[in-house]
C-alpha positions, 0 to 999 in steps of 0.5 A: 943347633941344640938345646943350648942354642934354643936357650940362647935364642930365647933368653938372649937374642930373641926375648919376647920384648926384643921380638915386639920391638923389632916387629914395631920397626919391621911391620906387623908379623915380620922379623925379616928385612923389609917386612911385607914389601920384600915378602911380596917381592920374593914370594912372587918369584916362587910362582905359588899355586893353590894346594902347594905345600911350603916349608918356612924355615925360621918362620919367626912370628908368622907374617910370611906364612900368613901372607903366602897362605892367605894370598896363594891358597897354599899350605904353610908349615912354619918351623922355628927354634925359638919358643918365643917366636912360635908362641906369638905365631900361634897366638896370631893364627887364632881366627885366621882362615888359612892353612898354616901350622907352626912348630918349635923345631930345629931344621938341622934335626927335623925329619920330613919324608923325601919329596914333601914340599913344593917350596922351601922359604927362609928369611934371614935365618940360616946365618945361625946354621954352621953346617949349611952344606948338610942343610942344603942337601936335606932341603933338596931331599925334602923338595919335590922334583921341580921344587924351589928354594928361596933364601935371604940371609946375612952375608959378608965380604970375601975378605978376612973379617976385621977384628970389629966385624969378628966381634959382632959375629962371633958372640952370636954364633953367626956363620956368614959367607960371601954371596958367591960362596953361599950360592956355590954351596947350594950348587954343590948340594945338588940344586940347579939354576942357582941365582945368588944376588947381592941385595945389600943396596936394598938392605941399606935402603930398608935400614935407612927407611926403618931408622927414619920411621923410628925417629919420626915416631920416637915419642910413641915408641918410647911410650909403648916400650921405653927410652932405653928400647928406643936408643937400643933400636937406633944403635942397632940400626946405625951399627948395621948401616956402618957395617954395610958402609964398610963393605963387610956386612952383606945381604944375599938373595938366593933362588934355586930348584930341584931337578 
């Protein structure tokens, strides 16, 4: 990723208005699927202890970081390539009594000393990274012995993508893999106890729930944004449901630890 990637994220994918629309659907502070509900479920898997240090890669507008710091007394370092995301996260950090810091940073270029973190947490972000094997090796170095990684990410079926699905992923620069191949990359990077779970059914459940909520709150959504924004969200969520129904778009949950 480079400066062009950052400009693409901030000016195309993650404009401030887009972020606020998504937050409206996913819940305050959240950019990842399931908002606080999946955050609670997945963070519980990490067995956080007071005083531990967590790296939140692709932290978005900070919801996950605030949740971990406030509920588990850990120190969270949140990094994201999007200036717009980090600006909102920093705004929302004001007045909070928890140990969270945010930085605009590219996780493929950022450096930390070896054995810096107890946990690396990343939600629906690594789809933007082309060289995942190199990134996972870096994660391994950054983790302390016994440290854990938890990742959710967009995935795809093992079949060759259809022309329609390719048209969806290519302009965005997404690098998608099937769930088992993704887990294999973590294993080959040196992680142990790798668990790769296909969570597409859960993804679909949340998409349906979110879409229904938006439709029920149509008037308020249009009042706060616009009719075009409302129609755009409905179109995007419907398209995701169609891609998952076809079996091409998947969602994976990955956990592993360093020896």
